[in-house]
C-alpha positions in Angstrom: -12.1 -28.1 5.7 -11.0 -31.2 3.9 -11.5 -31.9 0.2 -14.7 -34.0 0.6 -16.4 -31.4 2.8 -15.5 -28.7 0.4 -17.0 -30.7 -2.5 -20.1 -31.4 -0.4 -20.5 -27.7 0.4 -20.1 -26.7 -3.3 -22.6 -29.3 -4.4 -25.2 -28.2 -1.9 -24.8 -24.5 -2.7 -24.9 -25.1 -6.5 -28.0 -27.3 -6.3 -29.7 -25.1 -3.7 -30.0 -28.2 -1.5 -29.3 -31.9 -1.8 -30.2 -35.3 -0.3 -27.6 -38.0 0.6 -28.5 -39.7 -2.7 -28.0 -36.5 -4.7 -24.6 -36.0 -3.1 -23.5 -39.6 -3.8 -24.4 -39.1 -7.5 -23.0 -35.6 -7.8 -19.7 -36.4 -6.2 -19.3 -39.7 -8.0 -19.0 -41.7 -4.7 -19.3 -45.5 -4.5 -21.4 -47.3 -2.0 -18.2 -48.0 -0.1 -17.8 -44.3 0.5 -21.3 -43.7 2.0 -19.9 -44.1 5.5 -17.3 -41.3 4.8 -20.1 -39.1 3.4 -22.3 -39.7 6.4 -19.5 -38.9 8.8 -18.6 -35.7 6.9 -22.2 -34.5 6.8 -22.6 -35.2 10.5 -19.5 -33.1 11.3 -20.6 -30.3 9.1 -24.0 -30.2 10.8 -22.3 -30.3 14.2 -20.1 -27.2 13.3 -22.9 -25.3 11.7 -21.9 -25.5 8.1 -25.0 -27.4 7.0 -28.6 -28.0 8.3 -30.9 -30.9 7.4 -34.7 -30.5 7.0 -36.7 -33.4 5.8 -33.7 -35.2 4.4 -32.4 -32.2 2.4 -29.1 -30.7 3.2 -28.7 -26.9 2.9 -26.1 -24.4 4.0 -27.0 -22.7 7.2 -26.3 -19.1 6.1 -26.4 -19.0 2.3 -25.8 -15.2 2.3 -22.3 -15.9 3.6 -21.2 -17.9 0.5 -20.2 -16.2 -2.7 -18.0 -16.5 -5.8 -15.1 -14.2 -6.0 -12.1 -13.3 -8.2 -8.7 -13.3 -6.5 -7.5 -9.8 -7.0 -4.1 -9.9 -5.2 -1.9 -12.3 -3.2 1.2 -11.5 -1.2 3.4 -13.6 1.1 1.0 -13.6 4.1 -2.5 -12.7 2.8 -4.6 -11.9 -0.2 -7.7 -10.1 -1.3 -10.7 -11.4 -3.3 -13.5 -9.3 -4.9 -17.0 -10.7 -5.0 -18.3 -11.5 -8.5 -21.6 -9.9 -9.5 -24.5 -12.1 -10.3 -22.8 -15.0 -8.7 -25.7 -17.3 -8.9 -25.9 -18.1 -5.2 -29.3 -16.6 -4.6 -28.6 -13.0 -3.7 -27.7 -9.8 -5.6 -24.1 -8.7 -5.3 -25.2 -5.1 -4.6 -26.1 -6.2 -1.1 -22.6 -7.2 -0.3 -19.3 -5.6 0.6 -17.2 -6.1 -2.6 -13.6 -6.7 -1.2 -12.5 -9.3 1.3 -9.3 -9.9 3.1 -8.1 -13.6 3.2 -5.3 -14.8 5.4 -2.6 -16.8 3.6 -3.5 -20.1 5.1 -7.1 -19.7 4.0 -6.3 -19.0 0.3 -5.7 -22.7 -0.3 -3.2 -22.0 -3.1 -5.4 -19.6 -5.1 -3.5 -17.2 -7.3 -4.5 -13.8 -8.9 -7.2 -14.3 -11.5 -8.7 -17.5 -10.0 -12.4 -17.6 -9.5 -13.1 -19.1 -6.1 -16.0 -20.1 -3.8 -15.6 -18.3 -0.6 -17.3 -17.9 2.8 -17.5 -14.6 4.7 -16.3 -14.9 8.3 -16.2 -11.3 9.5 -17.8 -8.1 8.4 -15.9 -4.9 7.6 -15.2 -2.7 10.6 -13.9 0.9 10.1 -10.9 0.8 7.8 -10.6 -2.9 8.2 -11.9 -5.0 5.2 -14.4 -7.8 5.6 -12.7 -11.2 5.9 -13.4 -14.5 4.1 -11.9 -17.9 3.6 -11.5 -19.7 0.2 -13.3 -23.0 0.1 -12.5 -24.1 -3.5 -10.9 -22.8 -6.7 -13.8 -22.9 -9.2 -11.9 -21.7 -12.3 -8.1 -21.8 -12.4 -6.3 -18.8 -13.9 -3.3 -19.2 -16.2 -2.2 -15.7 -15.4 1.6 -15.1 -15.5 3.3 -14.2 -12.2 6.8 -12.7 -11.7 9.8 -13.8 -9.7 13.6 -14.2 -9.5 15.6 -17.2 -10.4 17.7 -18.5 -7.5 20.2 -21.3 -7.5 19.6 -24.1 -5.0 22.8 -26.1 -5.4 22.8 -27.1 -9.0 19.1 -26.7 -9.3 17.3 -23.6 -10.4 14.2 -22.5 -8.5 12.0 -19.3 -8.7 11.4 -17.0 -5.8 8.1 -15.3 -6.5 7.7 -11.6 -5.9 4.5 -11.8 -4.0 2.9 -15.2 -4.0 4.7 -16.7 -1.0 8.0 -16.4 0.8 9.6 -19.6 -0.3 11.2 -20.7 -3.7 9.0 -22.8 -6.0 10.0 -25.9 -8.0 10.4 -25.4 -11.7 8.9 -28.2 -13.9 9.7 -26.6 -17.3 11.7 -23.7 -18.7 10.3 -22.4 -22.0 12.8 -19.7 -22.8 16.6 -19.6 -23.4 19.5 -18.6 -21.2 17.8 -18.5 -17.9 20.3 -18.0 -15.1 20.6 -17.2 -11.4 19.4 -13.6 -10.6 17.1 -13.2 -13.7 13.7 -11.7 -13.5 11.2 -14.1 -15.0 7.5 -14.6 -15.7 6.0 -18.0 -14.8 2.7 -19.8 -14.8 1.6 -22.4 -12.3 1.9 -25.7 -14.1 0.8 -28.1 -11.3 -1.3 -26.9 -8.3 -0.7 -27.9 -4.7 -2.9 -27.4 -1.7 -0.9 -24.3 -0.7 1.3 -21.8 -2.6 4.5 -23.5 -1.4 3.5 -26.8 -3.2 2.9 -25.3 -6.7 5.2 -26.3 -9.5 5.8 -23.7 -12.2 6.8 -23.2 -15.8 9.2 -20.4 -16.7 7.6 -18.6 -19.7 9.8 -15.5 -20.3 13.1 -14.1 -19.1 13.7 -10.4 -18.9 17.3 -10.1 -17.6 18.7 -9.0 -14.3 16.2 -8.7 -11.5 18.3 -5.9 -10.0 17.3 -3.5 -12.7 14.1 -1.4 -12.2 13.5 -1.2 -16.0 13.5 -5.0 -16.2 11.0 -5.3 -13.3 8.7 -2.7 -14.9 8.7 -4.6 -18.2 7.9 -7.8 -16.4 5.0 -6.1 -14.5 3.6 -4.8 -17.7 3.6 -8.2 -19.4 2.1 -10.2 -16.5 -0.7 -7.6 -16.0 -1.7 -7.6 -19.6 -0.7 -4.0 -20.2 0.1 -3.6 -23.8 3.4 -1.9 -24.7 3.6 -2.6 -28.4 0.7 -1.8 -30.7 -0.8 -4.5 -33.0 0.2 -4.3 -36.7 -3.3 -3.4 -37.9 -3.4 -0.4 -35.4 0.0 0.8 -36.6 -1.1 0.5 -40.2 -4.0 2.8 -39.5 -1.7 5.2 -37.6 0.8 5.3 -40.5 -1.9 6.7 -42.7 -2.3 9.6 -40.2 1.4 10.3 -40.1 0.8 13.8 -41.6 2.0 17.3 -40.9 -1.1 19.3 -41.4 -4.9 18.7 -41.3 -7.0 18.2 -44.4 -7.6 21.6 -46.0 -11.3 20.9 -46.7 -11.8 20.0 -43.0 -10.1 23.3 -42.0 -12.6 25.3 -44.1 -15.5 23.7 -42.3 -14.3 24.9 -38.9 -14.2 28.0 -36.8 -10.8 29.5 -37.6 -9.0 30.6 -34.4 -5.5 30.7 -35.9 -5.4 34.4 -35.4 -6.0 34.1 -31.7 -3.2 34.3 -29.1 -3.4 30.6 -28.1 -0.6 28.7 -26.4 0.2 25.5 -24.4 1.8 25.1 -21.0 3.2 21.6 -20.1 6.2 19.9 -18.5 9.4 20.4 -20.3 9.5 16.9 -21.8 5.9 16.6 -22.8 5.3 15.4 -26.3 1.6 14.5 -26.3 0.2 18.0 -25.9 -3.6 17.8 -25.8 -4.7 21.2 -24.4 -4.1 24.9 -25.1 -5.6 28.1 -23.6 -6.5 31.6 -24.6 -7.7 34.5 -22.5 -8.7 38.1 -22.6 -10.5 40.4 -20.3 -13.1 42.9 -21.4 -14.6 45.1 -18.6 -15.5 42.7 -15.9 -15.7 39.6 -18.0 -13.0 37.0 -18.8 -13.2 35.3 -22.1 -11.5 32.0 -21.6 -10.8 29.4 -24.3 -9.8 25.9 -23.5 -8.8 24.2 -26.8 -8.4 20.5 -26.8 -6.9 18.2 -29.5 -9.7 16.9 -31.7 -8.7 13.3 -31.4 -12.2 12.0 -32.2 -11.8 13.4 -35.7 -9.0 11.0 -36.4 -9.9 8.0 -34.2 -13.2 6.9 -35.6 -15.6 4.6 -33.8 -15.0 0.9 -34.6 -11.6 1.6 -36.2 -8.5 -0.4 -35.2 -7.2 2.7 -33.4 -10.4 3.0 -31.5 -10.5 -0.7 -30.5 -6.9 -0.5 -29.2 -7.6 2.8 -27.4 -10.7 1.3 -25.7 -8.6 -1.7 -24.7 -5.9 0.4 -23.1 -8.2 3.0 -21.7 -5.4 5.4 -20.7 -1.8 6.2 -21.2 0.6 5.0 -18.5 3.5 7.2 -17.2 6.3 6.1 -15.0 9.9 7.1 -14.5 11.2 8.0 -18.0 8.6 5.9 -19.8 5.3 6.6 -21.5 3.1 3.7 -22.6 0.6 5.7 -24.8 -3.0 5.0 -25.4 -2.5 6.0 -29.1 0.5 5.5 -31.4 3.1 8.2 -31.5 2.0 9.2 -35.1 -1.2 10.6 -33.4 -0.2 11.3 -29.7 3.0 13.1 -30.6 2.1 14.0 -34.2 -1.1 15.2 -35.9 -3.1 15.3 -32.6 -0.5 17.0 -30.5 -1.0 20.8 -30.3 2.6 21.5 -31.3 3.6 25.2 -31.8 3.4 27.1 -35.1 1.5 24.4 -37.0 -2.2 24.1 -37.8 -4.1 21.7 -35.6 -7.8 20.6 -35.4 -9.2 21.3 -32.0 -12.4 21.0 -30.0 -12.8 24.3 -28.2 -14.7 25.2 -25.1 -15.3 29.0 -25.3 -16.4 30.5 -22.0 -17.3 33.8 -20.4 -16.6 34.0 -16.7 -17.6 36.9 -14.4 -15.2 38.8 -12.1 -16.7 36.7 -9.3 -15.8 33.4 -11.1 -19.3 32.5 -12.3 -19.6 30.6 -15.5 -21.8 33.0 -17.5 -21.9 31.2 -20.8 -20.1 28.4 -22.7 -20.2 26.8 -26.1 -18.3 24.0 -27.8 -17.0 24.6 -31.3 -15.0 22.5 -33.8 -12.0 24.8 -34.5 -8.6 25.0 -36.2 -5.9 26.6 -34.1 -2.2 27.5 -34.3 -0.4 27.5 -30.9 2.0 30.5 -30.6 4.3 29.0 -27.9 5.1 25.7 -26.4 5.0 26.9 -22.8 6.8 25.2 -20.0 5.6 25.3 -16.4 8.9 26.2 -14.9 9.4 29.0 -17.4 5.9 30.5 -16.9 6.5 30.3 -13.1 9.6 32.5 -13.6 7.5 35.0 -15.6 5.0 35.1 -12.8 7.7 35.5 -10.2 9.4 38.3 -12.1 12.6 36.3 -12.5 12.5 35.6 -16.3 15.5 36.6 -18.3 15.5 38.4 -21.7 15.6 35.1 -23.5 12.5 33.8 -21.8 10.7 37.1 -22.3 11.5 36.9 -26.0 10.1 33.4 -26.3 6.8 34.4 -24.7 6.5 37.9 -26.2 3.3 37.2 -28.1 1.4 36.0 -25.0 3.3 37.4 -22.0 0.6 40.0 -21.4 -2.0 37.2 -21.0 -0.1 35.4 -18.3 -1.0 37.9 -15.4 -4.7 37.7 -16.6 -4.6 33.9 -16.4 -3.3 34.1 -12.8 -6.0 36.7 -11.9 -8.8 34.4 -13.1 -7.3 31.2 -11.7 -7.1 32.8 -8.2 -10.8 33.7 -8.4 -11.7 30.2 -9.5 -9.5 28.6 -6.8 -11.0 30.8 -4.1 -14.5 29.8 -5.1 -13.5 26.1 -5.0 -12.2 26.6 -1.4 -15.3 28.6 -0.4 -17.7 25.9 -1.5 -15.9 23.5 0.7 -13.6 21.5 -1.5 -10.9 19.9 0.6 -7.3 21.1 -0.1 -5.5 17.8 0.1 -1.8 17.9 -0.5 -0.3 14.5 -1.5 3.3 14.5 -2.6 3.9 13.0 -6.0 7.1 11.4 -6.9 9.6 12.4 -9.6 11.9 9.6 -10.7 15.2 10.8 -12.3 17.0 8.3 -14.6 20.3 8.3 -16.5 20.8 7.5 -20.2 20.6 3.8 -19.4 17.3 4.1 -17.6 18.8 3.6 -14.1 17.3 5.6 -11.3 19.8 8.2 -10.0 17.5 10.3 -7.8 14.1 10.4 -6.3 12.4 13.7 -5.5 9.0 15.0 -4.4 7.4 16.7 -7.5 6.8 20.4 -6.9 3.8 22.2 -8.3 4.0 25.9 -9.0 1.5 28.7 -9.8 1.5 27.8 -13.5 0.4 24.2 -12.8 -2.4 25.5 -10.6 -3.6 27.9 -13.2 -3.9 25.2 -15.8 -5.6 23.0 -13.3 -8.4 25.6 -12.6 -8.9 26.2 -16.3 -9.3 22.5 -17.0 -11.7 22.1 -14.1 -14.1 24.8 -15.4 -14.0 23.4 -19.0 -14.8 19.9 -17.6 -17.6 21.5 -15.6 -19.0 23.1 -18.8 -18.9 19.8 -20.7 -20.9 18.0 -18.0 -23.3 20.9 -17.6 -24.2 20.7 -21.3 -24.8 17.0 -21.2 -27.0 17.3 -18.1 -28.9 20.2 -19.5 -29.5 18.4 -22.9 -30.0 15.0 -21.3 -27.7 13.3 -23.7 -25.6 10.1 -23.0 -22.3 11.0 -21.5 -19.3 9.7 -19.5 -19.2 11.6 -16.2 -16.3 11.8 -13.7 -18.0 11.0 -10.4 -16.9 10.9 -6.8 -19.5 9.7 -4.3 -19.7 10.6 -0.6 -17.8 8.5 1.8 -19.6 5.6 3.5 -20.9 6.4 6.9 -18.7 3.8 8.6 -15.7 5.4 7.0 -16.6 8.8 8.5 -17.2 7.2 11.9 -13.8 5.6 11.7 -12.3 8.9 10.7 -13.8 10.5 13.8 -12.3 7.8 16.0 -8.9 8.1 14.3 -8.7 11.9 14.7 -9.7 11.6 18.3 -6.9 9.1 18.8 -4.4 11.5 17.3 -5.6 14.3 19.6 -7.4 16.2 16.9 -10.9 17.5 17.7 -13.3 15.6 15.4 -16.5 17.4 16.4 -17.6 18.2 12.8 -17.0 14.6 11.6 -20.1 12.6 11.7 -21.6 9.9 9.5 -23.2 12.7 7.4 -20.2 15.0 7.1 -19.8 17.1 4.0 -16.7 17.8 2.0 -16.6 21.2 3.8 -16.3 19.4 7.1 -13.3 17.5 5.9 -11.8 20.7 4.5 -12.1 22.4 7.9 -10.3 19.5 9.6 -7.4 19.9 7.1 -7.4 23.7 7.3 -7.1 23.7 11.1 -4.2 21.2 10.9 -2.2 23.2 8.3 0.3 24.7 10.6 0.7 21.7 12.9 3.1 18.7 12.8 0.1 16.5 12.1 -0.8 18.2 8.8 0.7 15.5 6.4 -0.9 12.7 8.4 -4.3 14.2 8.5 -4.2 14.9 4.8 -3.6 11.2 4.1 -6.2 10.0 6.6 -8.9 12.2 5.1 -7.9 11.0 1.6 -8.2 7.4 2.7 -11.7 8.1 4.1 -12.9 9.2 0.7 -14.3 7.0 -2.0 -12.3 6.5 -5.2 -13.4 8.6 -8.1 -14.6 6.7 -11.2 -16.5 7.1 -14.4 -20.2 6.6 -14.8 -22.9 7.3 -17.4 -25.0 8.7 -14.6 -24.3 12.3 -13.3 -23.7 11.4 -9.6 -21.7 14.5 -8.9 -18.2 15.0 -7.5 -18.0 15.1 -3.7 -14.4 16.2 -3.4 -14.8 19.1 -5.9 -18.2 19.9 -4.5 -19.6 19.9 -8.0 -23.0 18.4 -9.1 -21.6 18.3 -12.7 -18.2 17.1 -13.7 -16.6 15.1 -16.6 -13.2 14.7 -18.2 -13.1 16.6 -21.5 -9.5 17.9 -21.6 -7.2 14.9 -22.3 -8.5 12.8 -25.2 -4.9 11.8 -26.3 -4.3 9.9 -23.1 -7.8 9.0 -21.7 -10.5 7.1 -23.4 -13.2 8.7 -21.2 -12.4 12.1 -22.7 -12.2 10.7 -26.3 -15.7 9.2 -25.7 -17.4 12.4 -24.7 -15.6 14.2 -27.6 -17.3 11.7 -29.9 -20.7 12.4 -28.4 -20.3 16.2 -28.2 -19.1 16.2 -31.9 -22.4 14.7 -33.0 -24.2 17.1 -30.7 -22.5 20.1 -32.2 -23.2 19.0 -35.8 -26.7 17.7 -35.2 -28.3 18.3 -31.7 -31.0 15.7 -31.9 -31.3 14.3 -28.4 -33.4 11.3 -29.4 -30.9 10.1 -32.0 -28.0 10.7 -29.6 -29.6 8.6 -26.9 -30.2 5.8 -29.4 -26.7 6.0 -30.8 -24.7 6.5 -27.6 -26.5 5.2 -24.5 -24.9 1.7 -24.6 -21.6 3.2 -25.7 -21.4 5.6 -22.8 -22.1 2.9 -20.3 -19.4 0.6 -21.8 -16.9 3.4 -22.1 -17.4 4.5 -18.5 -17.0 1.0 -17.2 -13.9 0.3 -19.2 -12.3 3.7 -18.4 -12.8 2.9 -14.6 -11.2 -0.5 -15.0 -8.2 0.7 -17.0 -7.6 3.7 -14.7 -7.2 1.4 -11.7 -4.8 -0.8 -13.6 -2.8 2.2 -14.7 -2.6 3.7 -11.2 -1.4 0.3 -9.8 1.1 0.0 -12.5 2.5 3.5 -12.0 2.8 2.9 -8.3 4.4 -0.5 -8.6 6.9 0.7 -11.2 7.8 3.7 -9.0 8.5 1.3 -6.2 11.0 -0.6 -8.4 12.8 2.6 -9.2 12.8 3.8 -5.6 14.3 0.5 -4.5 16.9 0.7 -7.3 17.9 4.2 -6.0 18.0 3.1 -2.3 20.1 0.1 -3.2 23.0 2.6 -3.6 22.3 4.1 -0.2 22.3 1.0 2.0 23.8 1.8 5.4 23.0 5.5 5.1 20.8 7.3 7.6 17.7 9.4 6.8 15.1 11.5 8.6 11.5 10.4 8.0 8.1 10.0 9.6 5.8 7.1 10.3 3.4 6.9 7.3 1.6 3.8 8.4 1.4 1.0 10.9 0.5 -2.7 10.8 1.1 -5.6 13.2 4.0 -6.7 11.1 5.8 -3.3 11.5 5.8 0.4 10.7 6.1 2.2 7.4 8.5 5.2 7.2 8.5 7.8 4.5 11.4 10.0 3.6 11.2 13.6 2.4 11.9 12.5 -1.1 8.7 10.2 -1.0 10.6 6.9 -0.7 8.7 4.6 1.7 10.2 1.6 3.5 9.3 -0.7 6.3 10.7 -1.3 9.8 9.8 -4.9 10.4 8.4 -5.8 13.8 11.4 -8.0 14.3 13.5 -4.7 14.3 11.2 -3.0 16.9 11.5 -3.6 20.6 10.3 -7.0 21.7 6.5 -7.3 22.2 3.2 -8.5 20.8 2.1 -5.7 18.5 -1.5 -4.6 17.8 -2.9 -1.6 15.8 -5.3 0.8 17.4 -7.5 3.3 15.5 -5.5 2.4 12.3 -2.7 4.9 13.3 -1.2 3.6 16.5 1.0 0.6 17.1 1.2 -0.7 20.7 2.4 -3.8 22.4 6.1 -3.1 22.9 7.3 -4.7 26.2 9.1 -1.5 27.1 5.8 0.5 26.6 7.0 2.4 23.5 4.1 3.5 21.2 4.5 4.2 17.5 2.0 6.7 16.0 1.5 7.7 12.4 3.2 11.1 12.0 6.0 10.5 14.6 9.4 11.6 13.3 12.2 9.0 13.1 15.7 8.7 12.0 16.2 5.4 10.1 19.0 3.5 8.4 18.4 1.7 5.1 19.4 -1.9 5.6 18.2 -3.5 2.3 16.4 -2.8 -0.9 14.8 -5.3 -3.3 14.3 -4.0 -6.8 12.5 -7.0 -8.0 10.0 -6.9 -5.1 9.9 -3.1 -5.0 10.4 -2.7 -1.3 12.9 -1.0 1.1 13.8 -2.1 4.6 14.8 0.3 7.4 15.8 0.0 11.0 15.4 2.8 13.6 18.4 4.8 14.5 16.6 7.3 16.7 13.0 8.1 17.7 11.6 11.5 18.6 10.2 11.8 22.1 6.6 10.4 21.9 3.9 12.9 22.3 1.7 12.9 25.3 -1.2 11.9 23.0 0.8 8.9 21.8 1.4 7.8 25.4 -2.3 8.2 26.3 -3.4 6.4 23.2 -1.8 3.2 24.3 -4.4 2.7 26.9 -7.4 3.2 24.6 -9.7 0.5 23.2 -8.0 -1.7 20.7 -9.7 -1.8 17.3 -7.3 -3.6 15.0 -6.0 -2.3 11.7 -4.5 -3.1 8.3 -1.6 -2.2 6.1 -2.2 1.4 4.9 -2.5 2.0 1.2 -0.1 4.6 -0.2 -2.3 7.4 -1.4 -2.4 8.8 -4.9 -3.0 12.4 -5.8 -6.4 13.7 -4.6 -6.6 15.8 -7.7 -7.2 12.4 -9.4 -5.8 13.3 -12.8 -7.6 16.6 -13.0 -4.4 18.5 -14.0 -4.5 17.9 -17.7 
């Protein structure tokens, strides 16, 4: 569609209809241009873009047109997200939110642009709805990243994701830019396509071959704050204290005599939860004691404003970008051992059957006995602890078996009520003293990690239960049931993999999904089915409405246990604090209804940004590691398929791509989202198939790794049969995040 036709379409949509005279005036056309206008209108009517009734032009299908924000662009495609209340005559809730756009149909739009778009295909199964961009309505000045390359004596910038060609530089606004540097740039002059844009170099970070540099650039261009504003740091400096205010201590329930201790990773400095436990007859008395951050971070303070803006701490490799300054996160708020700390405690009684008999929330002062470490507690549980470890834990060592006993009961109950046990490997990045990645491993979780997980879950349940019972404003952690089309797609995918999908219908419960996983546990398809089931589920989010948690099979759930690193938790601490001191529901509703809504929305937004950041930064470090292993061979399995190639994951969680150009010749197509067919020699590639691959390249700046196949395992009979089944299309799979969704601390 040429520029005139796009302008006509926009004018007609924005006016809700227009005559020829209206269009001449709106588009600023002279009488000499009336013939061009008439010709364009005639063609648009012929191809079904416009209709004319009584001299008034209108779009044929107004529901297909919408405003959207460009959420992401890569070298061959992009995604746009429909903007709510878009002013085009229909409510956004009636539409599918995300749309796939082919590169040629983006018309040069960059992330952050607001565009006018037209839907051209509905969502089918796992495949997103598709749209085309008609016009950029609002141009974004967002920064993008790339690498400086030398083109003769001329410097150009090769963008990380915008397109696969270098862009002309019109201006360099920083010093000492050279070939191979990682830079941030803005689009200075727009072209009709990405290739035609001219850019201004805004900032230079250093060598693009360093993961640390790429991570810093990512943080900047995505608006993720690393440094705190001066006014926030000034407030934090006033809280750089060793002990709580003595007057405040006297107002609280004193638990300093209790055997309370923390269990975290060895390097954890922001300790926001501690536990205590005892067993009397058939009742467990469980205490979950959380750092009382809300006592120090007051509503409307500079600390609060910055925490709201950040929403969550971000963790990647050897870095932490905290939600709160270190004076609080590592200092007065952190439940460090052998010092007095203010806490917000959830004191519970749990039956021998794992039933939550009672709970209450108390403002307390505690003194942690031991800074426990997961690996150390695991040794105690395994009976392999040496005398030095036993001495360290001597004051609480008798509590550890009781903790395991209760956690096993709670875990069994979770399984029995149908919560899917989805295993998703998390990555552990190991760096040297210079921040360079020296190893990548799959992070292992032992019994101690699972114990703390179960205790945090039941405390979170108690917090949500109280809010629902008292009908007070709250920020809930919600996880809605999968859309029916997702479940239908899952049924088809499982069938294509040779797995009986009889329990999977458009109304399947979490227990049905759990059964599919359970039955696959001892098969070679276990890892694949885990991921497919995970992708079927909705993303968890925050809401001021108690919508329940599908994956945990809980009608009541919230995040109470990590206020140092999550604003959602800090928010409900603030509400619960007022409830504890003055349980007046009417006043709480008046004071916090709007706040709970805003906090939930912001927490959901920032969580998505943080998850994307952590994933992207991990990719930089993985590529940095694999750069030292080019030419080496590895065993792996197919983790995803797309028409452009297959994705292969190694045991250490590194994922790379075998491009279609490195596969046997053919015209490749995806079936059932998990099978790639079309090789001229008849070979079929199915998610889960084992391969031996060789690393042939790694781009740190782009965060990707390229493989080629050395050897393939014999294809399964199912894979052979699947090649003749109905073709359904597919899309690049999204690398899954942990199903536990941040529940562990």
